[in-house]
C-alpha positions in Angstrom: -2.7 -13.1 -24.5 -0.9 -14.4 -21.7 -2.1 -11.7 -19.4 -5.2 -10.2 -17.8 -6.7 -7.5 -15.7 -8.9 -8.4 -13.1 -10.9 -6.2 -10.7 -14.0 -5.7 -8.3 -16.7 -4.9 -9.9 -18.1 -1.4 -9.4 -20.9 -0.3 -6.9 -23.2 2.2 -6.6 -22.0 3.0 -3.1 -18.4 3.8 -4.6 -19.7 5.5 -8.0 -21.5 8.2 -5.7 -19.0 8.9 -3.3 -16.1 8.2 -6.3 -12.2 8.1 -4.5 -13.2 8.1 -0.9 -13.0 4.6 -0.2 -16.8 4.9 0.4 -18.3 2.3 2.8 -15.4 0.6 3.7 -15.7 -2.4 5.8 -12.5 -5.0 6.8 -15.5 -8.0 6.8 -16.1 -7.5 2.7 -12.6 -7.2 2.3 -11.7 -10.7 3.4 -14.4 -11.9 1.4 -13.7 -9.9 -1.5 -10.1 -11.0 -1.9 -10.9 -14.7 -0.8 -13.0 -14.6 -3.6 -10.5 -12.7 -6.0 -7.9 -16.0 -4.7 -10.8 -18.4 -5.9 -11.3 -16.5 -9.8 -7.2 -16.2 -9.8 -6.7 -20.0 -9.5 -9.2 -20.7 -12.2 -7.4 -18.2 -14.7 -4.1 -19.5 -13.4 -4.8 -23.3 -14.2 -6.1 -21.8 -18.0 -2.6 -20.8 -18.6 -3.2 -17.2 -18.0 -1.6 -14.6 -15.6 -4.4 -12.6 -13.6 -2.8 -8.6 -12.8 -5.2 -7.0 -9.9 -6.4 -3.6 -11.9 -7.4 -1.3 -9.0 -10.2 1.0 -9.7 -12.1 4.1 -8.3 -15.8 3.0 -8.2 -15.0 -0.4 -7.0 -14.2 -2.4 -3.9 -10.4 -2.6 -4.7 -10.2 1.0 -4.6 -7.9 2.7 -1.9 -4.2 1.6 -1.1 -5.5 -0.1 1.7 -7.9 -2.2 -0.1 -5.0 -2.8 -2.7 -2.2 -3.6 -0.6 -4.8 -6.5 1.4 -5.4 -7.7 -1.9 -2.1 -8.2 -3.3 -0.4 -9.1 0.4 -3.3 -11.4 0.9 -3.3 -14.1 -2.4 -0.1 -15.8 -3.4 2.4 -13.6 -5.9 1.9 -17.0 -7.6 -1.4 -16.9 -8.0 -2.1 -13.0 -8.4 -0.2 -10.1 -10.6 0.1 -6.9 -10.4 -2.1 -5.0 -13.5 -1.7 -1.2 -12.0 -3.9 1.7 -13.5 -1.7 4.7 -13.2 -4.7 6.9 -13.2 -7.2 5.3 -11.0 -4.1 5.3 -8.4 -3.7 8.6 -8.5 -7.3 9.5 -8.2 -7.7 7.2 -5.1 -5.0 9.5 -3.5 -1.7 6.3 -4.2 1.4 7.0 -5.7 1.5 5.6 -8.5 5.0 5.0 -8.5 5.7 3.9 -5.2 3.0 1.6 -4.9 4.9 0.0 -8.3 7.9 0.2 -6.6 6.6 -2.1 -4.0 5.1 -4.5 -6.0 7.3 -4.1 -9.4 8.1 -7.8 -9.4 4.5 -8.8 -9.7 3.5 -6.1 -12.3 2.2 -8.0 -15.3 0.5 -5.1 -17.4 0.1 -1.4 -16.9 -2.3 1.1 -18.2 -0.5 4.8 -18.2 -2.9 7.2 -17.9 -2.7 11.2 -16.7 -5.4 12.9 -14.4 -6.0 16.4 -13.5 -5.6 16.4 -9.8 -7.7 19.9 -9.1 -10.6 18.7 -10.9 -10.3 15.3 -9.0 -9.9 17.6 -5.9 -12.8 20.1 -6.9 -15.1 17.1 -7.8 -14.5 15.2 -4.5 -15.3 18.9 -2.8 -18.7 19.5 -4.8 -19.7 15.8 -4.2 -19.5 15.0 -8.3 -20.1 11.1 -8.4 -17.8 9.0 -11.1 -19.5 9.7 -13.9 -20.1 13.7 -13.9 -16.1 13.5 -12.7 -15.1 12.0 -15.5 -16.8 12.3 -18.5 -18.6 16.1 -17.2 -15.1 17.5 -15.8 -12.2 15.3 -17.5 -10.5 14.1 -15.1 -8.8 12.0 -17.7 -6.1 13.4 -19.8 -3.7 12.6 -22.5 -0.5 11.5 -21.0 1.7 14.5 -20.4 -1.5 16.5 -19.8 -2.2 16.2 -16.4 0.0 15.8 -13.0 1.4 12.2 -12.7 4.9 11.7 -12.8 4.5 9.2 -15.4 8.1 8.9 -15.9 8.7 7.9 -12.0 5.6 5.0 -12.7 7.9 3.9 -15.8 11.0 3.8 -13.5 9.7 2.0 -11.2 9.2 -1.3 -13.0 11.9 -3.9 -13.5 14.8 -2.8 -16.0 14.2 -6.3 -17.8 10.4 -5.6 -17.6 8.8 -7.0 -20.8 4.9 -6.8 -20.2 2.3 -4.8 -21.3 2.1 -1.0 -21.1 -0.9 0.3 -22.6 -1.8 4.2 -22.8 -5.4 4.6 -21.7 -7.4 8.1 -21.9 -11.0 6.5 -21.4 -12.4 10.1 -22.6 -10.4 12.5 -25.1 -9.7 15.5 -22.8 -11.6 18.5 -24.7 -10.1 17.1 -28.2 -10.9 14.7 -31.0 -10.5 11.1 -30.8 -8.2 11.6 -33.6 -6.1 14.4 -31.7 -6.2 12.8 -28.4 -4.8 9.4 -30.2 -2.3 11.3 -32.4 -1.3 13.4 -28.6 -0.6 9.7 -27.0 0.9 8.4 -30.3 3.8 11.3 -30.0 4.1 11.1 -26.2 4.6 7.1 -26.4 7.2 7.9 -29.8 9.1 10.3 -27.5 9.6 8.1 -24.9 10.7 5.1 -27.2 13.3 7.7 -28.1 15.2 8.6 -25.0 14.4 5.4 -23.9 16.8 4.1 -27.5 19.3 7.2 -26.3 19.8 5.8 -23.3 20.7 2.5 -24.2 22.9 4.4 -26.5 24.5 5.6 -24.0 24.9 2.8 -21.4 26.5 0.7 -24.7 
């Protein structure tokens, strides 16, 4: 293993009102960023590459918080490990922020989201568990509303880090069906990529 995700812990305040940046506090963000930097020093000293993983329900949830952590910590200590689903749910354009920090991306979670579910849940005041488990905000890649192709194209052409399809909770299908659908999506992208490379040659 060479890359590891690093994230702020989930908090009751944000679990209760996910993706809204509940209880934002600049002083706390500064403290979280400072503590992340210290953790990254330890991780990098062990020969690993820590990648910031913004997560709905944590103190690094919104675009402001994500950029503050990335901009506040030296790139030699902290890389970027975006999750397209968590970014989108928090109102961040995954492709845009990946593009802005493309040279720091070490690993990516590819996750799709039902935008309407996220909006309805937010309007209803649903908490994290109700939104993810009860309402199925997550879905298999290609079944939701995220432009995953744009997110992939935002990566450097020579990107060699991890791309991990993550669904968390199968979207009203069995785990086997979820894995099959996710696998089919990956194979289709690999085939397209191979065809594109052949055309360039």
